[in-house]
C-alpha positions as CSV (number, residue, x, y, z in Angstrom):
1,M,14.2,-19.1,21.3
2,N,15.5,-21.7,18.8
3,I,15.6,-21.2,15.1
4,M,12.4,-23.1,14.3
5,E,10.6,-21.1,17.0
6,R,11.9,-17.9,15.4
7,I,10.6,-19.0,12.0
8,D,7.2,-19.9,13.5
9,A,7.0,-16.5,15.2
10,L,8.0,-14.7,12.0
11,C,5.4,-16.7,10.0
12,K,2.7,-15.8,12.5
13,E,3.8,-12.1,12.6
14,H,3.7,-11.9,8.8
15,H,0.6,-14.0,8.3
16,I,2.6,-16.5,6.1
17,S,2.0,-20.2,6.3
18,K,5.0,-22.6,6.2
19,Y,3.7,-23.8,2.8
20,R,3.9,-20.2,1.5
21,L,7.3,-19.7,3.1
22,S,8.4,-22.9,1.3
23,Q,7.2,-21.4,-2.0
24,I,9.0,-18.1,-1.4
25,T,12.3,-19.5,-0.3
26,G,12.4,-22.6,-2.4
27,I,13.0,-24.7,0.7
28,S,10.9,-27.8,0.7
29,Q,8.3,-28.4,3.3
30,S,10.0,-31.7,4.1
31,A,13.2,-29.8,4.8
32,F,11.3,-27.6,7.3
33,S,9.9,-30.7,8.9
34,K,13.3,-32.2,9.3
35,M,14.6,-28.9,10.8
36,A,11.7,-28.9,13.3
37,R,12.5,-32.5,14.3
38,Q,16.2,-31.4,14.6
39,Q,17.2,-34.0,12.0
40,S,18.7,-31.4,9.8
41,S,20.6,-28.2,10.6
42,L,20.2,-24.9,8.7
43,S,23.0,-23.5,6.6
44,L,23.7,-19.8,6.6
45,E,22.4,-19.7,3.0
46,T,19.1,-21.2,4.2
47,I,18.8,-18.7,7.0
48,Q,19.6,-15.9,4.5
49,R,16.8,-17.1,2.2
50,I,14.4,-17.2,5.1
51,S,15.5,-13.7,6.3
52,D,15.1,-12.4,2.8
53,A,11.6,-13.8,2.6
54,F,10.6,-11.8,5.7
55,G,12.5,-8.7,4.6
56,I,14.9,-8.7,7.5
57,S,18.6,-9.1,7.9
58,M,20.2,-12.1,9.4
59,A,21.2,-10.0,12.4
60,Q,17.5,-9.2,12.9
61,F,16.6,-12.9,12.5
62,F,18.9,-13.8,15.4
63,S,18.1,-10.8,17.5
64,D,16.3,-11.5,20.8
65,T,14.5,-8.2,20.5
66,D,12.8,-6.2,17.7
67,E,15.0,-3.2,18.5
68,Y,17.2,-1.6,15.9
69,P,20.2,0.1,17.4
70,D,21.2,3.6,16.4
71,L,17.9,4.3,14.6
72,T,15.4,7.1,15.3
73,E,11.9,6.2,16.3
74,Q,10.7,7.1,12.9
75,Q,13.2,4.9,11.2
76,K,12.3,2.0,13.5
77,R,8.6,2.5,12.5
78,L,9.5,2.5,8.8
79,I,11.4,-0.7,9.2
80,H,8.7,-2.3,11.2
81,Y,6.1,-1.6,8.5
82,W,8.5,-2.6,5.8
83,T,8.9,-6.1,7.3
84,L,5.1,-6.5,7.3
85,M,4.7,-5.8,3.6
86,N,4.9,-8.3,0.8
87,E,7.3,-7.8,-2.2
88,K,4.7,-6.1,-4.3
89,K,3.9,-3.5,-1.6
90,R,7.6,-3.0,-1.0
91,T,8.2,-2.3,-4.7
92,F,5.3,0.2,-4.7
93,V,6.7,2.0,-1.6
94,L,10.2,2.2,-3.1
95,L,8.8,3.8,-6.2
96,L,6.8,6.2,-4.2
97,L,9.8,7.2,-2.1
98,E,11.9,7.7,-5.2
99,K,9.3,10.0,-6.7
100,L,9.0,11.9,-3.4
101,V,12.7,12.5,-3.3
102,E,12.7,13.8,-6.8
103,I,10.1,16.5,-6.0
């Protein structure tokens, strides 16, 4: 899978349009179009911004599988659900977890 196919797959998985991804990352839609036509390459900074938008690491971005090595099944499930949430939901979950740990 090439980088643009990976971006397309992540957009589909997270129900995010390329337009919305452009807004989140600050990368113009024309830049995405150039990348798709292979007229432009992606810098590591660009890939990091895209990875951040999906809540995944760069290692996960380039991974051929959705597996997370050395994690328990519960940890894998948490990460999976985390990647599906938007920033507002992630903030809420973090606050909830912090409060639960304090109890």
